N, C-alpha and C positions, 0 to 999 in steps of 0.2 A: 522396534516400533514399525508397524506396517504403514505404507504410504497409501492413504485412501483419497488423495486429492484428485480432482478431475483434470487439473492442469499442472504440469511440472513447474516448480519454483526455481527462479534464478536469483542468486544473491545480488543485491544492489543496495548501496548505501548512498542516499542522496536526500536533499531537502524536499519536503512536501508541505504545501499549505492546504489546510482543511478548514472549511467554514460550514456551519450548520445552525439550525434554529431548534431550540428546545421545544418540547411539547407544550410549554407555556408561552411560546412565542419569543423568547429571549434569543438574540443573535450572539453567536460565539465564533471564535476563530482561534487557530493554533498552528504553530509551525512545528513540524515533527520530522522524524527521520524515517525514510523508507528502509525496510529490512530485506524485502525480497519482492519480486514481481512474477506475474504469470500473464498469460494472454488475456485473462478476464479479471485480474485482481491485483491488489497490493497488500503487502504486510507492512504495518507501520508501528513505530514506537512513539507515543505521545505522553505528555505530562498532564493531560486532561482526559477524563473519562467521557466517552461518547457511547450512549446506550446502544445495544444491539437493536437493529431495526430502524435506526435513525438514517435519514437521507442526508448526505453531505455533498458539498462541492469540493472537488479535489483539483489542485494545480501542482504539477511537477514538470517544470519546463524542460529539464534535461531528458525527461521521458516523453515529451510532447503530449502530456496529459493535461486536459482542461475539460473535465466532465463531471457528471454527478455519479454517486456511488451509494451503496447501502452497506451499513455496518453488519457484517455476518458473524463476527467474533470479537470479543473484548475480554482480556484477562490482565490482572495486575501481576507484573513480574519485575522483581528487583527495583521497585519504586517507580515504575513507569507502566503505562497501559499499552499492551500489545494488541493491535486491532487487525482484523482481516476485512478488507473492503472488496466488494464485488462491483466492478466498474460497469457503468451503463454503456460504454463503448469499449471494444477490445483494444488492447495495446497493438500498435502496428507490428507486423512481422519483421520489418526492417529493424526496429528498436530491439525486439527480442533476439534477433540474430546477432546484432552488435554486442548485446550484453552477454550472450552465450559465448561468443568468440573471445571477448575480453576475459571472461571467467576461465576459459580453457587456457589462454595464454598465461594468466596469473598463476594458475595451478601448475602449469608446466615449468615456470621459472622459479617457483617457490622451493 
């Protein structure tokens, strides 16, 4: 499978809080698991569906993320929804460098 992504992904597993309002005005929130990160986005696994195009509020304290995002992808896989979010603010280069370095170390020691 070819890699057509604009930004490379870095594996990361951590908790993420997502809040959004439905098109009918109902407020929702869910705690999910981050699957990967890039400079402009997050890949998440959630047990609630959030429609493509929805604006969400995202908090991932370990990544120093507290911003809005838009859902660009949503697919049901193995009983959970896998979402791709485009962040309104880029992830800091420092965080990306730390994650990349820890991933290289983990791969080297495996």
